[in-house]
VEXDOBA-617889 format. One record per residue (C-alpha): chain; residue number from 1; x, y, z. Coordinates in nm, 2 decimals, padded with zeros to 4 digits. Layout:
N
A NUM X Y Z;
...
***
This chain:
462
A 1 -09.33 -00.44 00.86;
A 2 -09.08 -00.71 00.94;
A 3 -08.97 -00.74 01.29;
A 4 -08.59 -00.66 01.36;
A 5 -08.39 -00.96 01.40;
A 6 -08.20 -01.02 01.74;
A 7 -07.83 -00.96 01.73;
A 8 -07.58 -01.18 01.92;
A 9 -07.23 -01.02 01.99;
A 10 -06.93 -01.13 02.20;
A 11 -06.88 -00.89 02.49;
A 12 -06.51 -00.95 02.47;
A 13 -06.41 -00.89 02.11;
A 14 -06.74 -00.77 01.95;
A 15 -06.77 -01.05 01.71;
A 16 -07.12 -01.09 01.58;
A 17 -07.29 -01.44 01.53;
A 18 -07.65 -01.53 01.39;
A 19 -07.75 -01.72 01.71;
A 20 -07.64 -01.78 02.06;
A 21 -07.33 -02.01 02.10;
A 22 -07.13 -02.10 02.41;
A 23 -06.79 -02.01 02.28;
A 24 -06.70 -01.71 02.07;
A 25 -06.57 -01.83 01.73;
A 26 -06.32 -01.52 01.71;
A 27 -06.16 -01.50 02.05;
A 28 -06.24 -01.86 02.17;
A 29 -06.37 -01.72 02.51;
A 30 -06.67 -01.91 02.68;
A 31 -06.99 -01.75 02.80;
A 32 -06.92 -01.42 02.64;
A 33 -07.20 -01.43 02.38;
A 34 -07.50 -01.21 02.47;
A 35 -07.81 -01.08 02.29;
A 36 -07.81 -00.70 02.22;
A 37 -08.06 -00.47 02.06;
A 38 -08.10 -00.48 01.69;
A 39 -07.89 -00.24 01.49;
A 40 -08.06 00.09 01.42;
A 41 -08.19 00.15 01.07;
A 42 -07.97 00.35 00.84;
A 43 -08.01 00.74 00.85;
A 44 -08.25 00.83 00.59;
A 45 -08.19 01.13 00.36;
A 46 -08.33 01.46 00.50;
A 47 -08.29 01.36 00.87;
A 48 -08.24 01.67 01.08;
A 49 -07.88 01.71 01.21;
A 50 -07.79 01.79 01.57;
A 51 -07.58 02.08 01.67;
A 52 -07.26 01.96 01.82;
A 53 -07.18 02.08 02.19;
A 54 -06.83 02.19 02.08;
A 55 -06.76 02.29 01.72;
A 56 -06.47 02.13 01.52;
A 57 -06.15 02.33 01.52;
A 58 -05.86 02.36 01.28;
A 59 -05.57 02.13 01.37;
A 60 -05.34 02.44 01.37;
A 61 -05.56 02.60 01.65;
A 62 -05.51 02.30 01.89;
A 63 -05.26 02.36 02.16;
A 64 -04.96 02.14 02.11;
A 65 -04.88 02.15 02.48;
A 66 -05.20 01.98 02.58;
A 67 -05.03 01.64 02.61;
A 68 -04.71 01.75 02.79;
A 69 -04.57 01.47 02.99;
A 70 -04.47 01.50 03.35;
A 71 -04.16 01.30 03.46;
A 72 -04.23 01.04 03.74;
A 73 -03.86 01.06 03.87;
A 74 -03.78 00.71 03.76;
A 75 -03.57 00.73 03.44;
A 76 -03.63 00.38 03.31;
A 77 -04.01 00.42 03.36;
A 78 -04.02 00.75 03.20;
A 79 -03.82 00.61 02.91;
A 80 -04.09 00.35 02.83;
A 81 -04.37 00.60 02.89;
A 82 -04.22 00.86 02.66;
A 83 -04.06 01.11 02.89;
A 84 -04.32 01.07 03.17;
A 85 -04.69 01.05 03.25;
A 86 -04.94 01.27 03.05;
A 87 -05.21 01.43 03.27;
A 88 -05.55 01.28 03.18;
A 89 -05.39 00.96 03.05;
A 90 -05.47 00.60 03.15;
A 91 -05.19 00.35 03.17;
A 92 -05.23 -00.02 03.21;
A 93 -04.94 -00.20 03.37;
A 94 -04.98 -00.59 03.33;
A 95 -04.76 -00.87 03.47;
A 96 -04.74 -01.20 03.64;
A 97 -04.81 -01.23 04.02;
A 98 -04.50 -01.15 04.23;
A 99 -04.31 -00.98 03.95;
A 100 -04.31 -00.64 04.13;
A 101 -04.59 -00.44 03.98;
A 102 -04.71 -00.30 04.32;
A 103 -04.35 -00.24 04.43;
A 104 -04.27 -00.04 04.12;
A 105 -04.59 00.17 04.15;
A 106 -04.52 00.24 04.51;
A 107 -04.18 00.37 04.41;
A 108 -04.35 00.58 04.15;
A 109 -04.60 00.75 04.39;
A 110 -04.30 00.81 04.63;
A 111 -04.12 01.01 04.36;
A 112 -04.44 01.17 04.26;
A 113 -04.51 01.28 04.62;
A 114 -04.16 01.41 04.66;
A 115 -04.23 01.66 04.38;
A 116 -04.51 01.81 04.59;
A 117 -04.79 01.63 04.40;
A 118 -05.08 01.43 04.56;
A 119 -05.11 01.06 04.48;
A 120 -05.39 00.83 04.57;
A 121 -05.31 00.45 04.59;
A 122 -05.62 00.23 04.58;
A 123 -05.56 -00.13 04.65;
A 124 -05.82 -00.40 04.61;
A 125 -05.59 -00.69 04.69;
A 126 -05.42 -00.57 05.02;
A 127 -05.51 -00.38 05.32;
A 128 -05.38 -00.03 05.38;
A 129 -05.17 -00.16 05.66;
A 130 -05.00 -00.41 05.42;
A 131 -04.91 -00.14 05.18;
A 132 -04.78 00.08 05.46;
A 133 -04.54 -00.20 05.58;
A 134 -04.41 -00.23 05.22;
A 135 -04.38 00.14 05.19;
A 136 -04.17 00.15 05.51;
A 137 -03.95 -00.13 05.38;
A 138 -03.89 00.06 05.05;
A 139 -03.87 00.41 05.21;
A 140 -04.18 00.52 05.03;
A 141 -04.37 00.70 05.32;
A 142 -04.47 01.06 05.24;
A 143 -04.76 01.27 05.36;
A 144 -04.86 01.35 05.01;
A 145 -04.96 00.97 04.94;
A 146 -05.30 00.86 05.03;
A 147 -05.40 00.49 05.08;
A 148 -05.74 00.34 05.03;
A 149 -05.83 -00.03 05.05;
A 150 -06.16 -00.05 04.84;
A 151 -06.31 -00.26 04.57;
A 152 -06.63 -00.05 04.50;
A 153 -06.59 00.18 04.21;
A 154 -06.83 00.44 04.35;
A 155 -06.63 00.46 04.67;
A 156 -06.32 00.50 04.48;
A 157 -06.46 00.80 04.29;
A 158 -06.56 00.93 04.63;
A 159 -06.20 00.92 04.75;
A 160 -06.08 01.09 04.44;
A 161 -06.33 01.39 04.50;
A 162 -06.21 01.42 04.86;
A 163 -05.83 01.39 04.79;
A 164 -05.82 01.56 04.45;
A 165 -05.51 01.37 04.34;
A 166 -05.30 01.43 04.03;
A 167 -05.20 01.06 04.00;
A 168 -05.44 00.78 04.08;
A 169 -05.31 00.41 04.11;
A 170 -05.58 00.13 04.10;
A 171 -05.44 -00.21 04.20;
A 172 -05.58 -00.40 04.04;
A 173 -05.86 -00.33 03.79;
A 174 -05.98 -00.70 03.82;
A 175 -06.08 -00.65 04.18;
A 176 -06.29 -00.34 04.12;
A 177 -06.67 -00.37 04.12;
A 178 -06.91 -00.13 03.94;
A 179 -07.24 -00.14 04.12;
A 180 -07.54 -00.17 03.88;
A 181 -07.35 -00.37 03.63;
A 182 -07.40 -00.73 03.59;
A 183 -07.13 -00.99 03.60;
A 184 -06.90 -01.13 03.85;
A 185 -06.58 -00.95 03.99;
A 186 -06.31 -00.97 03.73;
A 187 -06.55 -01.07 03.45;
A 188 -06.56 -00.92 03.11;
A 189 -06.85 -00.69 03.18;
A 190 -06.73 -00.56 03.51;
A 191 -06.37 -00.49 03.37;
A 192 -06.51 -00.30 03.08;
A 193 -06.75 -00.10 03.31;
A 194 -06.48 -00.01 03.56;
A 195 -06.23 00.09 03.29;
A 196 -06.47 00.31 03.09;
A 197 -06.56 00.49 03.41;
A 198 -06.19 00.55 03.51;
A 199 -06.11 00.66 03.16;
A 200 -06.39 00.91 03.16;
A 201 -06.26 01.03 03.50;
A 202 -05.91 01.08 03.36;
A 203 -06.03 01.27 03.05;
A 204 -06.26 01.50 03.23;
A 205 -06.05 01.58 03.54;
A 206 -05.71 01.55 03.40;
A 207 -05.60 01.30 03.66;
A 208 -05.33 01.06 03.54;
A 209 -05.45 00.70 03.61;
A 210 -05.24 00.39 03.63;
A 211 -05.42 00.05 03.63;
A 212 -05.26 -00.27 03.73;
A 213 -05.38 -00.57 03.53;
A 214 -05.34 -00.94 03.57;
A 215 -05.23 -01.17 03.29;
A 216 -05.35 -01.51 03.17;
A 217 -05.13 -01.81 03.16;
A 218 -05.05 -01.72 02.80;
A 219 -04.90 -01.39 02.92;
A 220 -05.19 -01.18 02.77;
A 221 -05.38 -00.92 02.95;
A 222 -05.66 -01.08 03.14;
A 223 -06.02 -00.93 03.05;
A 224 -06.17 -00.83 02.72;
A 225 -05.95 -00.72 02.44;
A 226 -06.14 -00.38 02.43;
A 227 -05.95 -00.30 02.76;
A 228 -05.64 -00.24 02.56;
A 229 -05.81 -00.01 02.32;
A 230 -05.98 00.19 02.59;
A 231 -05.65 00.29 02.77;
A 232 -05.38 00.51 02.62;
A 233 -05.07 00.31 02.73;
A 234 -05.03 -00.06 02.77;
A 235 -04.71 -00.19 02.95;
A 236 -04.60 -00.54 03.00;
A 237 -04.39 -00.60 03.32;
A 238 -04.18 -00.92 03.28;
A 239 -03.93 -01.10 03.49;
A 240 -03.79 -01.45 03.59;
A 241 -03.85 -01.57 03.94;
A 242 -03.50 -01.70 03.94;
A 243 -03.34 -01.37 03.84;
A 244 -03.36 -01.02 04.00;
A 245 -03.38 -00.86 03.65;
A 246 -03.73 -00.70 03.55;
A 247 -03.81 -00.56 03.22;
A 248 -04.10 -00.32 03.12;
A 249 -04.19 -00.33 02.75;
A 250 -04.42 -00.09 02.58;
A 251 -04.70 -00.26 02.38;
A 252 -04.91 00.04 02.31;
A 253 -04.83 00.42 02.35;
A 254 -05.02 00.70 02.22;
A 255 -04.77 00.95 02.35;
A 256 -04.43 00.79 02.25;
A 257 -04.27 00.49 02.09;
A 258 -04.43 00.15 02.16;
A 259 -04.11 -00.05 02.14;
A 260 -03.91 00.10 02.43;
A 261 -03.77 -00.12 02.71;
A 262 -03.69 -00.04 03.07;
A 263 -03.47 -00.24 03.30;
A 264 -03.50 -00.28 03.67;
A 265 -03.36 -00.49 03.94;
A 266 -03.56 -00.64 04.24;
A 267 -03.39 -00.61 04.57;
A 268 -03.48 -00.66 04.93;
A 269 -03.53 -00.28 04.97;
A 270 -03.75 -00.23 04.66;
A 271 -03.70 -00.21 04.30;
A 272 -03.42 00.00 04.14;
A 273 -03.37 00.10 03.78;
A 274 -03.08 -00.03 03.58;
A 275 -02.97 00.22 03.32;
A 276 -02.70 00.00 03.19;
A 277 -02.81 -00.35 03.17;
A 278 -02.54 -00.48 02.94;
A 279 -02.30 -00.55 03.23;
A 280 -02.54 -00.79 03.38;
A 281 -02.54 -01.00 03.06;
A 282 -02.16 -01.04 03.01;
A 283 -01.94 -01.25 03.23;
A 284 -01.57 -01.15 03.23;
A 285 -01.32 -01.42 03.28;
A 286 -00.97 -01.37 03.41;
A 287 -00.85 -01.52 03.08;
A 288 -01.04 -01.60 02.75;
A 289 -01.20 -01.94 02.75;
A 290 -01.34 -02.15 02.45;
A 291 -01.70 -02.18 02.39;
A 292 -01.80 -01.81 02.44;
A 293 -01.90 -01.54 02.21;
A 294 -02.04 -01.19 02.26;
A 295 -02.34 -01.04 02.07;
A 296 -02.54 -00.71 02.07;
A 297 -02.91 -00.77 02.06;
A 298 -03.18 -00.51 01.99;
A 299 -03.46 -00.52 02.25;
A 300 -03.71 -00.29 02.11;
A 301 -03.51 00.04 02.05;
A 302 -03.24 -00.06 02.30;
A 303 -02.91 -00.22 02.21;
A 304 -02.78 -00.46 02.48;
A 305 -02.46 -00.66 02.48;
A 306 -02.49 -01.01 02.58;
A 307 -02.29 -01.33 02.59;
A 308 -02.35 -01.68 02.46;
A 309 -02.18 -01.99 02.60;
A 310 -02.18 -02.32 02.43;
A 311 -02.06 -02.67 02.53;
A 312 -02.02 -02.98 02.31;
A 313 -01.95 -03.29 02.51;
A 314 -01.87 -03.64 02.37;
A 315 -02.14 -03.90 02.46;
A 316 -02.22 -04.26 02.37;
A 317 -02.60 -04.20 02.39;
A 318 -02.79 -04.28 02.07;
A 319 -02.99 -03.96 02.12;
A 320 -02.75 -03.69 02.26;
A 321 -02.91 -03.44 02.48;
A 322 -02.98 -03.08 02.36;
A 323 -03.04 -02.81 02.63;
A 324 -03.10 -02.44 02.55;
A 325 -03.15 -02.16 02.79;
A 326 -03.24 -01.79 02.69;
A 327 -03.25 -01.87 02.32;
A 328 -03.50 -02.01 02.06;
A 329 -03.43 -02.39 02.07;
A 330 -03.54 -02.41 01.71;
A 331 -03.30 -02.15 01.60;
A 332 -03.01 -02.31 01.80;
A 333 -03.09 -02.66 01.63;
A 334 -03.09 -02.49 01.29;
A 335 -02.76 -02.33 01.36;
A 336 -02.60 -02.66 01.48;
A 337 -02.72 -02.82 01.15;
A 338 -02.57 -02.53 00.93;
A 339 -02.24 -02.53 01.13;
A 340 -02.21 -02.91 01.09;
A 341 -02.27 -02.88 00.71;
A 342 -02.06 -02.58 00.64;
A 343 -01.80 -02.54 00.91;
A 344 -01.71 -02.89 01.04;
A 345 -01.88 -02.84 01.37;
A 346 -01.99 -03.20 01.44;
A 347 -02.27 -03.21 01.69;
A 348 -02.47 -03.52 01.58;
A 349 -02.27 -03.75 01.83;
A 350 -02.23 -03.49 02.11;
A 351 -02.44 -03.34 02.39;
A 352 -02.50 -02.97 02.32;
A 353 -02.56 -02.71 02.57;
A 354 -02.62 -02.35 02.48;
A 355 -02.70 -02.07 02.71;
A 356 -02.70 -01.69 02.76;
A 357 -02.54 -01.52 03.06;
A 358 -02.74 -01.34 03.33;
A 359 -03.08 -01.47 03.22;
A 360 -03.09 -01.27 02.90;
A 361 -03.35 -01.36 02.65;
A 362 -03.27 -01.34 02.27;
A 363 -03.50 -01.43 01.99;
A 364 -03.40 -01.22 01.71;
A 365 -03.20 -01.37 01.40;
A 366 -02.90 -01.13 01.47;
A 367 -02.78 -01.37 01.73;
A 368 -02.71 -01.64 01.49;
A 369 -02.35 -01.56 01.42;
A 370 -02.27 -01.54 01.80;
A 371 -02.44 -01.88 01.85;
A 372 -02.23 -02.03 01.57;
A 373 -01.90 -01.89 01.70;
A 374 -01.97 -02.02 02.04;
A 375 -02.04 -02.37 01.90;
A 376 -01.73 -02.34 01.68;
A 377 -01.51 -02.24 01.96;
A 378 -01.62 -02.52 02.18;
A 379 -01.58 -02.77 01.90;
A 380 -01.24 -02.67 01.79;
A 381 -01.11 -02.54 02.13;
A 382 -01.03 -02.22 01.97;
A 383 -01.08 -01.90 02.17;
A 384 -01.29 -01.61 02.06;
A 385 -01.13 -01.30 02.23;
A 386 -01.35 -01.13 02.48;
A 387 -01.30 -00.80 02.30;
A 388 -01.48 -00.94 01.99;
A 389 -01.85 -00.92 01.93;
A 390 -02.04 -01.08 01.65;
A 391 -02.36 -00.95 01.48;
A 392 -02.53 -01.13 01.19;
A 393 -02.80 -01.36 01.07;
A 394 -02.69 -01.70 00.92;
A 395 -02.87 -01.86 00.63;
A 396 -02.91 -02.22 00.56;
A 397 -02.64 -02.21 00.28;
A 398 -02.39 -02.08 00.54;
A 399 -02.40 -01.72 00.43;
A 400 -02.40 -01.44 00.68;
A 401 -02.69 -01.19 00.62;
A 402 -02.73 -00.83 00.70;
A 403 -02.94 -00.72 01.01;
A 404 -03.10 -00.39 01.12;
A 405 -02.95 -00.12 01.33;
A 406 -02.59 -00.22 01.28;
A 407 -02.45 00.12 01.34;
A 408 -02.64 00.13 01.68;
A 409 -02.52 -00.21 01.78;
A 410 -02.16 -00.13 01.70;
A 411 -02.17 00.20 01.90;
A 412 -02.30 00.00 02.20;
A 413 -02.02 -00.25 02.17;
A 414 -01.76 00.02 02.14;
A 415 -01.90 00.21 02.45;
A 416 -01.85 -00.11 02.65;
A 417 -01.49 -00.16 02.55;
A 418 -01.52 -00.40 02.26;
A 419 -01.25 -00.33 01.99;
A 420 -01.33 -00.58 01.72;
A 421 -01.67 -00.62 01.56;
A 422 -01.77 -00.89 01.31;
A 423 -02.06 -00.79 01.09;
A 424 -02.21 -00.91 00.75;
A 425 -02.06 -00.78 00.43;
A 426 -02.26 -00.51 00.27;
A 427 -02.36 -00.33 00.59;
A 428 -02.38 00.03 00.54;
A 429 -02.10 00.26 00.67;
A 430 -02.33 00.54 00.74;
A 431 -02.31 00.65 01.11;
A 432 -02.06 00.37 01.19;
A 433 -01.85 00.47 01.48;
A 434 -01.47 00.52 01.45;
A 435 -01.21 00.35 01.67;
A 436 -01.32 00.00 01.64;
A 437 -01.19 -00.27 01.41;
A 438 -01.46 -00.41 01.18;
A 439 -01.44 -00.74 01.00;
A 440 -01.70 -00.79 00.72;
A 441 -01.78 -01.15 00.64;
A 442 -01.97 -01.33 00.38;
A 443 -02.00 -01.68 00.52;
A 444 -01.93 -01.88 00.82;
A 445 -01.57 -01.97 00.71;
A 446 -01.48 -01.61 00.70;
A 447 -01.64 -01.54 01.03;
A 448 -01.47 -01.82 01.21;
A 449 -01.14 -01.71 01.07;
A 450 -01.19 -01.35 01.18;
A 451 -01.30 -01.45 01.52;
A 452 -01.02 -01.67 01.63;
A 453 -00.75 -01.44 01.49;
A 454 -00.65 -01.17 01.73;
A 455 -00.49 -00.97 01.44;
A 456 -00.79 -00.99 01.23;
A 457 -00.61 -01.19 00.96;
A 458 -00.82 -01.43 00.75;
A 459 -00.63 -01.76 00.83;
A 460 -00.74 -02.11 00.75;
A 461 -01.03 -02.17 00.98;
A 462 -00.93 -02.53 01.06;
***
């Protein structure tokens, strides 16, 4: 009988190769290929079956309230989670160092303890004294919060048995060590073993577990890709070091939508939720000025009003400077070319600066029309009224194309006091709010005419 051939698999992504190699061809990670046992032979006909420990039940007999969420007390956090934390679920919160992950989770356990529930905060990166000092600064001291500075997984499980919490925070999963498992701390094998044990703990005991994860320089969650498959919810905590605004984005969520966004503001006394972030991204002048246009961007399922400013400055340089902040530079360059071709916005001999207000980041094509109007306004020194907002994608032929969620965008603009909305022609009237003047445009010429006219009349654009 032929001997079973050895199998080599990647411990990070599971990719199989015929022989050992230093780098996985699939995930491009080094040192993750290891030899595993040969695959078992196929089940032969007539093999005796095994009686399952728990029989399969009809889906109609499964209790629908088995995955009822418990609010954390932080509205923006609950929004992204899907109304709260589900008992027995495992949540992975990943973000760059210093963005505020530990501060947010300390705020979470504070609200959790205020409801009379017990929370266990395990830190492998700080001492219990350091966490206590931060808790005093953010007013997060409560007798229902237990602290433990541990890196050994077995000891952490012992703390869980002693405290019996309903919420467990592990900060971070990369610092935990599973004894008896090969690999260095924070390595692929260790992370998988620690996560598997904590997932098993959550499912068998009903304890909600929140894991803090590190990210790589590319912004991805550090560790094996299977880490994201093991947990129930994956959240990304983002923020700019030069801005106090923080955003939580849902990447995966088994209990709610995976495209929700939560907004927070980092302050000296902790992190605070921002239920209406649109005001941060709009700057109100005492009088309207050229070179500015408002837009409504969709960040996940959330509509947020922002502002784009543009400056075109004459220069004698052979290669004029282009500077873009908060927007896709390639998209801005394309809009500059389209505006020069179809709307007499000459930017080839000018320095061009385009930026969003308040550190807002916009990448969707629906911002094209606002970018064009800001460029047009700066070039021709024509003011786009601050009560006007533009929504639409612009094509290379100068046409204005339809975008998604127009009614939701218009409703958000109306709520913030905008009275004039420029949208692509052909946008549906279904669910469109009343009480706001709407200009439907087909191309850039109609858009520029509708924007600079306070009465909404289509005048000559130049």
